[in-house]
OpenMM code with the backbone's topology and positions (N, CA, C; nanometers):
from openmm import Vec3, app, unit

residues = "MET ALA ARG THR ARG LEU ASP THR VAL ALA GLY PRO LEU ASP ARG THR ALA GLY ALA THR PRO ASP ILE ALA LEU LEU PRO LEU VAL GLY GLY GLN TRP HIS PRO GLU PRO ALA GLY PRO ARG LEU ALA VAL VAL ASP ASN THR GLY ARG ARG ARG ARG TYR ARG".split()
positions = [
    Vec3(10.0173, 8.8236, 11.2773),
    Vec3(10.0450, 8.8928, 11.1552),
    Vec3(10.0708, 9.0416, 11.1816),
    Vec3(9.9969, 9.1030, 11.2689),
    Vec3(10.0105, 9.2466, 11.2945),
    Vec3(10.1436, 9.2829, 11.3590),
    Vec3(10.2108, 9.1862, 11.4213),
    Vec3(10.3393, 9.2143, 11.4862),
    Vec3(10.4581, 9.1687, 11.4024),
    Vec3(10.4360, 9.1448, 11.2730),
    Vec3(10.5418, 9.0952, 11.1849),
    Vec3(10.6510, 9.1993, 11.1649),
    Vec3(10.7756, 9.1577, 11.1864),
    Vec3(10.8943, 9.2390, 11.1574),
    Vec3(11.0010, 9.1448, 11.1049),
    Vec3(11.0415, 9.1620, 10.9774),
    Vec3(11.1452, 9.0764, 10.9210),
    Vec3(11.2108, 9.1445, 10.8019),
    Vec3(11.3296, 9.0969, 10.7670),
    Vec3(11.4008, 9.1461, 10.6504),
    Vec3(11.3641, 9.0596, 10.5310),
    Vec3(11.3352, 9.1239, 10.4181),
    Vec3(11.3021, 9.0521, 10.2957),
    Vec3(11.3967, 9.0972, 10.1852),
    Vec3(11.3904, 9.0344, 10.0685),
    Vec3(11.4750, 9.0763, 9.9573),
    Vec3(11.4381, 9.2162, 9.9100),
    Vec3(11.3196, 9.2624, 9.9394),
    Vec3(11.2761, 9.3966, 9.8999),
    Vec3(11.3039, 9.5009, 10.0077),
    Vec3(11.3573, 9.4584, 10.1213),
    Vec3(11.3847, 9.5506, 10.2312),
    Vec3(11.3121, 9.5060, 10.3568),
    Vec3(11.3275, 9.5827, 10.4646),
    Vec3(11.2622, 9.5437, 10.5899),
    Vec3(11.1101, 9.5556, 10.5819),
    Vec3(11.0429, 9.4571, 10.6369),
    Vec3(10.8969, 9.4564, 10.6455),
    Vec3(10.8618, 9.4704, 10.7928),
    Vec3(10.7993, 9.5815, 10.8291),
    Vec3(10.7661, 9.6083, 10.9694),
    Vec3(10.6220, 9.6546, 10.9782),
    Vec3(10.5354, 9.5651, 11.0223),
    Vec3(10.3934, 9.5981, 11.0317),
    Vec3(10.3606, 9.6652, 11.1650),
    Vec3(10.4613, 9.6874, 11.2495),
    Vec3(10.4375, 9.7484, 11.3807),
    Vec3(10.4674, 9.8974, 11.3817),
    Vec3(10.5349, 9.9504, 11.2785),
    Vec3(10.5816, 10.0890, 11.2835),
    Vec3(10.5157, 10.1796, 11.1799),
    Vec3(10.4147, 10.1337, 11.1113),
    Vec3(10.3513, 10.2140, 11.0074),
    Vec3(10.2592, 10.3203, 11.0648),
    Vec3(10.2180, 10.4091, 10.9786),
    Vec3(10.1248, 10.5148, 11.0201),
    Vec3(9.9869, 10.4575, 11.0522),
    Vec3(9.9536, 10.3461, 10.9898),
    Vec3(9.8268, 10.2778, 11.0127),
    Vec3(9.8571, 10.1394, 11.0691),
    Vec3(9.7879, 10.0972, 11.1740),
    Vec3(9.8156, 9.9653, 11.2323),
    Vec3(9.8034, 9.8529, 11.1295),
    Vec3(9.8944, 9.7571, 11.1376),
    Vec3(9.8929, 9.6364, 11.0560),
    Vec3(9.9171, 9.6640, 10.9067),
    Vec3(9.9812, 9.7751, 10.8737),
    Vec3(10.0161, 9.8085, 10.7345),
    Vec3(10.1673, 9.8251, 10.7267),
    Vec3(10.2300, 9.7682, 10.6245),
    Vec3(10.3741, 9.7822, 10.6036),
    Vec3(10.3976, 9.8429, 10.4663),
    Vec3(10.4852, 9.9419, 10.4592),
    Vec3(10.5221, 10.0034, 10.3327),
    Vec3(10.6578, 9.9510, 10.2902),
    Vec3(10.6704, 9.9147, 10.1648),
    Vec3(10.7964, 9.8660, 10.1095),
    Vec3(10.8369, 9.9554, 9.9935),
    Vec3(10.9676, 9.9744, 9.9743),
    Vec3(11.0109, 10.0525, 9.8592),
    Vec3(10.9829, 9.9752, 9.7298),
    Vec3(10.9666, 10.0492, 9.6220),
    Vec3(10.9448, 9.9859, 9.4927),
    Vec3(11.0774, 9.9312, 9.4412),
    Vec3(11.0807, 9.8030, 9.4131),
    Vec3(11.2012, 9.7374, 9.3629),
    Vec3(11.1622, 9.6430, 9.2508),
    Vec3(11.2603, 9.5981, 9.1788),
    Vec3(11.2391, 9.4987, 9.0746),
    Vec3(11.3502, 9.3959, 9.0812),
    Vec3(11.3388, 9.2964, 9.0000),
    Vec3(11.4409, 9.1929, 8.9976),
    Vec3(11.4838, 9.1630, 8.8554),
    Vec3(11.6087, 9.1265, 8.8406),
    Vec3(11.6621, 9.0856, 8.7116),
    Vec3(11.7318, 8.9518, 8.7299),
    Vec3(11.6991, 8.8563, 8.6446),
    Vec3(11.7641, 8.7260, 8.6497),
    Vec3(11.8921, 8.7315, 8.5683),
    Vec3(12.0014, 8.6850, 8.6280),
    Vec3(12.1312, 8.6811, 8.5615),
    Vec3(12.1760, 8.5359, 8.5522),
    Vec3(12.2125, 8.4913, 8.4308),
    Vec3(12.2624, 8.3541, 8.4208),
    Vec3(12.3994, 8.3419, 8.4866),
    Vec3(12.4181, 8.2398, 8.5631),
    Vec3(12.5444, 8.2117, 8.6320),
    Vec3(12.5816, 8.0661, 8.6050),
    Vec3(12.7090, 8.0299, 8.6184),
    Vec3(12.7472, 7.8897, 8.5985),
    Vec3(12.6742, 7.7930, 8.6921),
    Vec3(12.6451, 7.8372, 8.8136),
    Vec3(12.5768, 7.7501, 8.9104),
    Vec3(12.4244, 7.7569, 8.8970),
    Vec3(12.3742, 7.8351, 8.8034),
    Vec3(12.2299, 7.8509, 8.7853),
    Vec3(12.1923, 7.9978, 8.7900),
    Vec3(12.0679, 8.0306, 8.7587),
    Vec3(12.0267, 8.1709, 8.7554),
    Vec3(12.0343, 8.2366, 8.8931),
    Vec3(12.0684, 8.3660, 8.8927),
    Vec3(12.0783, 8.4437, 9.0156),
    Vec3(11.9855, 8.5637, 9.0030),
    Vec3(11.9056, 8.5889, 9.1063),
    Vec3(11.8146, 8.7029, 9.1078),
    Vec3(11.8851, 8.8227, 9.1690),
    Vec3(11.8932, 8.9326, 9.0949),
    Vec3(11.9504, 9.0573, 9.1457),
    Vec3(11.8355, 9.1536, 9.1711),
    Vec3(11.8227, 9.1997, 9.2941),
    Vec3(11.7213, 9.2984, 9.3289),
    Vec3(11.7751, 9.4350, 9.2905),
    Vec3(11.6972, 9.5118, 9.2156),
    Vec3(11.7420, 9.6420, 9.1663),
    Vec3(11.6422, 9.7504, 9.2071),
    Vec3(11.6932, 9.8727, 9.2179),
    Vec3(11.6070, 9.9879, 9.2436),
    Vec3(11.6689, 10.1094, 9.1766),
    Vec3(11.6113, 10.2241, 9.1962),
    Vec3(11.6633, 10.3437, 9.1306),
    Vec3(11.7149, 10.4468, 9.2308),
    Vec3(11.7671, 10.4023, 9.3453),
    Vec3(11.8120, 10.4969, 9.4471),
    Vec3(11.9324, 10.5777, 9.4015),
    Vec3(12.0111, 10.5283, 9.3075),
    Vec3(12.1279, 10.6019, 9.2605),
    Vec3(12.0983, 10.6970, 9.1462),
    Vec3(11.9773, 10.6994, 9.0985),
    Vec3(11.9415, 10.7830, 8.9837),
    Vec3(11.8924, 10.9195, 9.0287),
    Vec3(11.9395, 11.0226, 8.9595),
    Vec3(11.8934, 11.1586, 8.9886),
    Vec3(11.7529, 11.1781, 8.9328),
    Vec3(11.6722, 11.2504, 9.0054),
    Vec3(11.5381, 11.2833, 8.9561),
    Vec3(11.5451, 11.4083, 8.8714),
    Vec3(11.4744, 11.4054, 8.7634),
    Vec3(11.4645, 11.5225, 8.6770),
    Vec3(11.3178, 11.5580, 8.6614),
    Vec3(11.2835, 11.6784, 8.6994),
    Vec3(11.1457, 11.7247, 8.6862),
    Vec3(11.1395, 11.8284, 8.5757),
    Vec3(11.0408, 11.8191, 8.4932),
    Vec3(11.0215, 11.9169, 8.3851),
    Vec3(10.8822, 11.9693, 8.3874),
] * unit.nanometer
topology = app.Topology()
chain = topology.addChain("A")
for resn in residues:
    res = topology.addResidue(resn, chain)
    for name in ("N", "CA", "C"):
        topology.addAtom(name, app.Element.getBySymbol(name[0]), res)
C-alpha cells in the first residue's frame, strides 16, 4: 500500500512522493452525471479555470 502509484479519475495517486510517508494528496474534484444515449456518463469537474477573487 505504501508504494502505491496510479492514475485515478481524480488525478494521480502517489503515496511514495508525499511530504509524509504513506500519504497521498489529491486535488478537490467533483462529478456530474450526464445522460447519454448509451447510458449515464460521469464527468469529472474542478475549478482550475476559475479566477480567484479575494475580498
